[in-house]
N, C-alpha and C positions, 0 to 999 in steps of 0.2 A: 844842403842836407835836409832842411825842413821841407823844401819843395818835393824832394824825393819821398819823404815820409807821407806827405799829404796825398801824393799820387798813389802811393801804396795803399793808403786807407780807402781812396776812392775806387781804384780799379781792381785791387786784389781782395780787399776786405768788403767791397761793395757798400761802403758807408754812404749815407745820403749827403748831398752837398751841404745841408744845414749842419750835420754832425762834423763834417770835415772843416767847415768854417769855424765851428766852436773849438776844435783842436788847434787850428791856426791861431785864433785869438788868444787862447789860454797860454800856449807856449810862447807866443810873442810877448805876452805880458810879463812872463818870467825874464826874458832877455831884456825887456825894457827896464825891469827892476835892477838888472845887473849893469844897466847903462851901456849895453852893447846890442848887436843885432844877431839874428839866428844864423846868418850865413858867414859871419866873420869872427865868431867866437872860437876860442881854443877849448876843445873838449876837456883837456887836462886841467884847465883853470877852474872848472866848476866843482865845488866841494859840497858835501852834505850840509854843512853849516849855512851855506848860501841859500839853499832851499828852505831850511828851517827859518832863516831870517825872512824870507819871502812869505812863508806861511804866517809868521808872527805879524808882519805888516798888514796882511789881509785881515787877520783877526782884529788888529787895532782899528782897521777901517770899518769894522762892524759887519764884515761879510759873514754869511751863514756857513756853518760847518759843511753843509751839503755842497755849496758852491766851491768852497776851498777844496774839498775832497775831489770834486770833478776836475779842477784845474791841476791838482797834483797827480791825479790819475792820468791825465793827458801827458804830463811831463814824464811819468814813468813809462808810458807806452812809447813815447819818442825815444827814450834811452834804450829800451828793449830793442827797438828797430835799429838803432845805431850799433848795438852789440851784434845783432844778427848780420848786419852788413859789414862787420869788422872795421867800422870807423873808430872804434875804441874798445879797450878791454876793461874799462873801469865804469862802474855804474853808481853814481853818487845818489841815486834815488832809492837804492836797494833797501836801506835801513830806515827810510823815512816812513813814519807811521801816519796814516791818514787821520785827520780829526774825527772823533766819534760824533756821528749825527744822532740827535735825540729822536728816539722812536716815540711817536705819540702813544700815550697809554690807551689801552682798549676802552672804548665807551661801554657803559653798562646801564641798564635800567635799575631804578630803585625797587626794592621788594614790594613796597606799597603800590607802585605803579602797575607791576605785573599782577598783583593780587586783585586790583580793581577790575582787571579784565577777566581773570580766570575764576573769580568768585562772584561774578555779576549775577545777582538773583533774578534779573529781568530777562534772562535768555529764554526765548520762546521754545518750549519743549517739543513743538511740532516743526521747528525750523532746522532741518538736517544740516544745511550749510553753516548756520550760525553755531550749532553745537560742535560741528567738526572744526571750525575755525578757532574757536576758543580752546578746544582740546589741543590743537596744533601748538598754540602759544604755551599751554601748560606743559606739553611734552618737551618742547625746546628748553623751557626754563627749568624744568625739574629733572632733566636727564643730561642736558648739555650736548646733545648730539648735533651733528652737522646737517645741513640742508639735504645733501645727497643721501645721507643715512636715513633721514626721516621719510623721504619719498619712497625709499626702497624697503621700508619695514613691511614684512609679511604678517598677516594676521596670526599665524602660528609662531611668530617670534615673540609674541606677548603671552606671558603666563600671569593672569591676574590673581590666581590662587596663591602661587609662590611669590608674587610681587616682583617679577623679573622681566627685563627686556633684553632680548638677544640682538646685538647690533653687529653688522658686518661693515667695518670701516675701511680705511685706506689699505691698499695692498692685501685686501681680503682678510684683514686681521679681525678676528672675532672677539667681542667683549660682552660681558653681562653687566647690565646696569640695574640696580634695585629701583623698584617703583613703590611709592608710598600708597597708603590705603585710599586717600582721596583721588589720586591719579588713576588707580585701578578701577575705582567706581565710575569715574568719568569715561574711561575707555570702554567699560562694559555697557554703559548707557549708549555710547556712540555706536558700538557694534550692533546693538539691537536696532537702533534707528537705521543704520546702514542696510541691514538685512531686510527690514520692512520696505525700504525704498528700492534697492537694486537686487535683492535676493542674496542667498548665501554663497554664490559661486565666485565671488571676487577674492583673490588671494592677497592683494595689497590692503594694508590697514586703512590708509587714507586714500579716498577716491573722490571723484567728482560726482555730481548728482546723476550722471548717466552711467556710473559704474567704472569709468575709465580712470587710469592712474593719474595722480597729480603730477604737475611739472614745475620746475624751479621758479619761473616767473610768477606763476599763480600763487605759490606759497609765499613768495617775497611780498607780493601785493597784499595778501591777507595780513601778514605781520605788520606791514606799513600802515594799513587801514586801521587795525585795532590798536596798535601801540601809539600811533600819532594822536589818539584821543586822550591819552593819559601822560604822554612824555613830550618834552620840548627838544629832545635830541635832534640835531640836524640830519644825521644819517641813521635811519632805522632799517634794520635788516634781521634775518634769522640769526646771523652771526653775532649780533649784539646780545641776543638772548643767550647764546652759548657763552659769551663773555660774562653775562650776568650770573649764570649758573656757577662758573668758576670763581668769580669774585665773592658771591654769597657764601660759598663753601669755605674759602680761605679766610674771609672776614669772620666766619663762625668758628675758626680754629681748626679746620680740617688739615690733615697731613698733606703736604704738597705731592708726595709720591702717590697717595690715594687719588688725589685730583687728577694727576697725570694719567692714571689708569682709566679713570672714568671718562676723561676726554678723548682717550685713544691716541695720546701723543706718543711718538716714538722716542723722544728725548725730553729730559727734564727742562732743558733750556726753553722749549716752547711754552712750558707751563709757568716758568718763573716770571714772565711778564706780568702775570696776574698778581704776584706778590707785591709789585710796585703799586698797583691799584689799591691793594689792601693797606699798604703803608700810607698812601695818600689819605685814605679814609681816617686812619688812626691819627695822622698828623693834624688833619683838620679838626678832629674831635679834641685833641690835646690843646690846640690853639683856642678853641671855643670854651673849653671847660677848665683848664688849669689857670689858677689866678696869676701865676708868674709869667704865663704866656701872653697875657692880655696887654 
């Protein structure tokens, strides 16, 4: 039966030979745990408690939750195949819950690190690209927008008088993000420099020195170049600045629903990951400051 399942994966599901081998290995490990083999076992003898015991043994061996989940998923797929082929009417894997894998907390820059870049007093006022690059960092950090959203900002999306930025996000969903006075001033200075260099005919806010639209890799390289001078994070990207925006707001006491709207998230679950980062910050402060925690 296992051989039939593996052939089904290879020829009907078009799985790679490497993936098929992984399924073979994982399922055979379960039968080895039962001290039987995959071709001579009785389907009716396998009960949910046996699978739970197998999971427990793997946990005791120090196996990661990700690896355990993969092995149990392979077993679930095998039993679904057996049901489809009418080899059995019982599925012992049905109520087995996969171990939760720990999602890494989103990395973020410290406020002082970003401030070093966006308030640098030594920015040459005749250097268009330097002014633009620093402004890009400031916009990411002070609005939390996505890379694709930044690239597509039109000049008329920005209202420096009202202090508002109109953003078209995923699924063409529009949102308005407030801009503070400092950011509005930086944008106004940049627009003047841009018009001096390429003229007033460009519709996109952020452009290259030749007036052409920015592209994702260029913006990512700009962020990496500037932020690597002040941060030791191993992975530096525009998305880390988006994380930093959300973390700064929540650490400052902002309502999570308001942060959700500013980020353009469709569900609260996507925003809640940042509350864990905020809790980590509070936890570390508590450990450092509270006399009973030392």
